[in-house]
C-alpha positions in Angstrom: 99.1 105.4 114.8 98.8 102.5 112.3 95.6 100.7 113.3 94.6 97.2 112.5 91.1 97.4 110.9 88.7 94.5 111.5 85.9 94.1 109.0 83.0 92.2 110.3 81.6 90.4 107.2 83.1 89.8 103.8 80.1 90.2 101.5 79.5 92.5 98.5 79.6 95.9 100.2 82.3 94.8 102.7 84.5 93.8 99.8 84.4 97.3 98.3 85.4 98.6 101.7 88.2 96.1 101.9 89.6 97.0 98.5 89.6 100.7 99.3 91.4 100.3 102.6 93.9 97.7 101.5 95.0 99.6 98.4 96.0 102.6 100.5 98.1 100.5 102.9 96.0 99.6 105.9 96.3 96.2 107.5 92.9 94.4 107.6 91.4 91.2 108.9 87.9 89.8 108.0 85.7 88.2 110.6 83.1 85.8 109.1 80.5 83.2 109.8 81.3 79.5 109.4 78.8 79.6 106.5 78.8 83.0 104.9 75.5 84.0 103.2 77.0 86.1 100.3 75.3 85.7 96.9 77.7 87.5 94.6 80.4 85.1 95.7 82.8 85.8 92.9 83.4 89.4 94.2 83.1 88.6 97.9 86.1 87.9 100.1 83.8 85.8 102.3 84.2 83.1 99.7 87.7 82.4 101.2 85.8 80.5 104.0 84.6 77.9 101.4 87.6 78.0 99.0 90.5 78.7 101.4 91.6 81.7 99.4 89.8 84.4 97.4 91.4 87.0 95.1 89.4 90.0 93.9 90.9 92.6 91.6 94.4 91.5 92.6 93.8 91.5 96.3 94.0 88.2 98.1 92.2 87.1 101.3 93.0 83.7 103.0 91.2 81.6 105.6 93.6 81.2 108.5 93.8 80.0 112.1 94.9 82.2 114.9 98.5 81.0 114.6 98.7 82.0 110.9 97.2 85.5 111.5 100.3 87.6 111.8 102.3 85.9 109.1 99.4 86.4 106.7 99.3 90.1 107.5 103.1 90.3 106.9 102.7 88.6 103.6 100.5 91.4 102.4 97.4 89.2 102.3 94.2 89.6 104.3 93.5 87.0 107.0 89.9 85.7 107.2 88.9 84.3 110.6 85.7 82.4 111.4 84.8 84.7 114.3 81.2 86.0 114.1 81.3 87.4 117.6 84.6 89.4 117.2 86.3 87.4 119.9 89.6 88.5 118.4 89.2 91.8 120.3 89.4 89.9 123.6 92.6 88.0 122.5 95.6 90.1 123.7 98.0 88.0 121.6 96.2 89.1 118.4 94.9 92.6 118.9 95.2 95.6 121.1 91.7 97.3 121.2 93.4 100.7 121.7 95.0 100.4 118.3 92.1 98.6 116.5 89.3 100.0 114.3 86.2 98.0 113.6 83.9 98.2 110.6 80.7 96.3 110.9 79.8 95.4 107.3 77.4 92.6 108.1 74.3 94.6 106.9 72.1 93.2 109.6 69.6 96.0 109.0 68.7 95.9 112.7 70.3 97.2 115.9 73.5 95.2 116.4 74.6 93.6 119.7 77.1 95.7 121.7 80.7 95.3 120.6 81.9 94.6 124.2 85.2 96.4 123.8 86.1 100.1 123.6 87.9 100.8 120.3 89.0 104.3 118.9 86.7 104.0 115.9 83.6 101.8 115.3 81.9 102.3 112.0 78.6 100.7 111.0 77.2 100.3 107.5 73.5 101.1 106.9 70.3 100.8 108.9 70.4 99.6 112.5 73.4 101.8 113.4 73.1 105.2 115.2 76.2 107.3 115.3 77.0 108.4 118.8 75.0 105.6 120.3 75.9 102.1 119.1 78.9 103.2 116.9 81.0 106.3 116.3 80.1 106.8 112.6 77.6 105.3 110.2 77.8 105.1 106.4 74.8 105.5 104.1 74.3 102.3 102.0 71.0 103.1 100.3 71.3 104.3 96.6 70.4 107.9 96.7 72.1 111.3 96.7 73.5 110.4 100.1 75.1 107.1 99.2 78.5 106.6 100.9 78.2 109.7 103.1 79.6 109.6 106.6 77.3 110.5 109.5 78.8 111.3 112.9 75.4 111.6 114.5 72.0 110.1 113.8 71.3 107.3 111.4 71.0 106.4 107.8 67.8 106.2 105.7 65.6 103.2 106.8 65.8 99.9 104.9 63.4 100.2 101.9 62.8 96.5 101.9 63.3 96.5 98.1 66.4 95.6 96.0 67.9 98.2 93.7 66.5 98.1 90.1 64.1 95.4 88.9 63.0 93.5 92.0 62.6 90.3 89.9 66.4 90.1 89.7 66.6 88.8 93.3 66.0 85.0 93.4 64.4 83.8 96.6 64.1 80.3 98.0 60.6 78.8 97.4 61.2 76.3 100.1 63.6 75.4 102.9 66.2 72.7 102.4 69.4 72.0 100.4 70.5 73.9 97.3 71.5 72.0 94.2 72.9 74.4 91.6 72.3 73.8 87.9 73.7 77.0 86.5 76.9 78.7 87.6 77.8 82.3 88.4 78.7 84.0 85.1 76.4 81.9 83.0 74.1 83.6 80.5 70.6 82.4 81.2 67.2 82.7 79.4 63.9 83.5 80.9 62.5 80.4 82.6 65.8 78.5 82.5 66.5 76.3 85.5 69.1 77.8 87.8 68.9 75.5 90.9 66.7 73.1 92.8 66.0 73.0 96.5 65.4 69.7 98.1 63.3 69.8 101.4 63.5 67.3 104.2 60.8 65.2 102.6 63.0 64.8 99.5 60.8 66.9 97.3 62.5 69.3 95.0 61.3 72.8 94.0 62.8 74.7 91.0 64.4 78.1 90.9 64.3 79.6 87.4 65.5 82.8 85.7 62.9 85.7 85.7 64.3 87.1 82.4 67.2 86.8 80.0 70.4 87.9 81.6 73.6 87.0 83.5 73.6 84.9 86.6 75.5 87.4 88.8 75.2 85.5 92.1 74.2 82.2 93.7 74.5 81.3 97.3 76.9 78.5 98.2 75.3 75.0 98.3 76.7 74.4 101.8 74.4 77.1 103.2 71.2 75.8 104.9 68.4 77.3 102.9 65.3 78.8 104.5 62.1 79.7 102.6 62.2 83.3 101.3 66.0 83.6 101.7 67.8 85.5 99.0 69.8 82.9 97.1 70.6 84.4 93.7 70.8 87.5 91.4 70.2 87.8 87.7 71.5 90.9 85.9 69.6 91.9 82.7 72.6 93.9 81.5 74.4 90.7 80.6 77.8 92.2 81.4 80.3 89.6 82.4 82.5 92.2 84.2 79.9 92.4 87.0 81.1 88.9 88.1 84.7 90.1 88.4 84.5 93.7 89.7 83.1 95.0 92.9 80.1 97.2 92.4 80.1 101.0 92.1 77.9 101.0 95.2 80.4 99.0 97.2 83.3 101.3 96.2 81.2 104.3 97.1 80.5 102.9 100.6 84.2 102.0 100.8 85.1 105.6 100.1 82.9 106.7 103.0 84.6 104.3 105.3 88.1 105.5 104.2 87.0 109.1 104.8 85.9 108.2 108.4 89.1 106.3 109.1 91.3 109.2 107.9 89.3 111.8 109.8 89.8 109.7 113.0 93.5 109.2 112.4 94.0 112.9 111.8 92.2 113.6 115.1 94.4 111.1 117.0 97.6 112.4 115.4 96.7 116.0 116.1 96.0 115.2 119.8 99.5 113.7 120.3 101.2 116.4 118.2 102.3 114.4 115.2 
């Protein structure tokens, strides 16, 4: 069996999963929102929705329509479809659910809606998924001794509600409205430096500044409708430019867990048919 693997979401952790699976030869497709919410956009395949194409560490994803789907797969690239509800599973001309695996990498951190189709393997990332109930396997996404582990029953650690490391590094919107970037991803910024402004419906602008000296590692796309309190940016005190070009160690660890689950399931299927 050579399954097509659908990745729901193309954000930071999803992109580590995508790299792991693509590099060992699996055919993948990414299902995204019309306005992805990724912050670390330079290392997120979801950026293809805005830019048309996104290449990360030599792997290319391309925004496509349904009629371009198969030719993109055959070209060795990863098709990106705007399909937040995974309707592709109900399109008999594009997929066969019996030969399709699904990885839900949207990081909803709440119980997801039902998939609506029976597939041989449904993997969920992080809190909200319970293996054996709303998915077959769940991958631990919280930094700890269990990061990247595959659970075939039960659930992961609960969402801590706090980012890894210094919580100040996460930039949150002080108001709802439209984002106007001043700095760019990859810029070295100083404490108090203006990174962006948010203009509300009354035309007033609020400022988003850097909490400390560091590297602007992420900034949400200006086409996204901003709501107060939303995560919109990330400043890294390590000042390492490679963090804007390489997927994170955490993303690769989670990707390793997904790859393990996929191979276990494939071995089970192959053994059952005597291959």
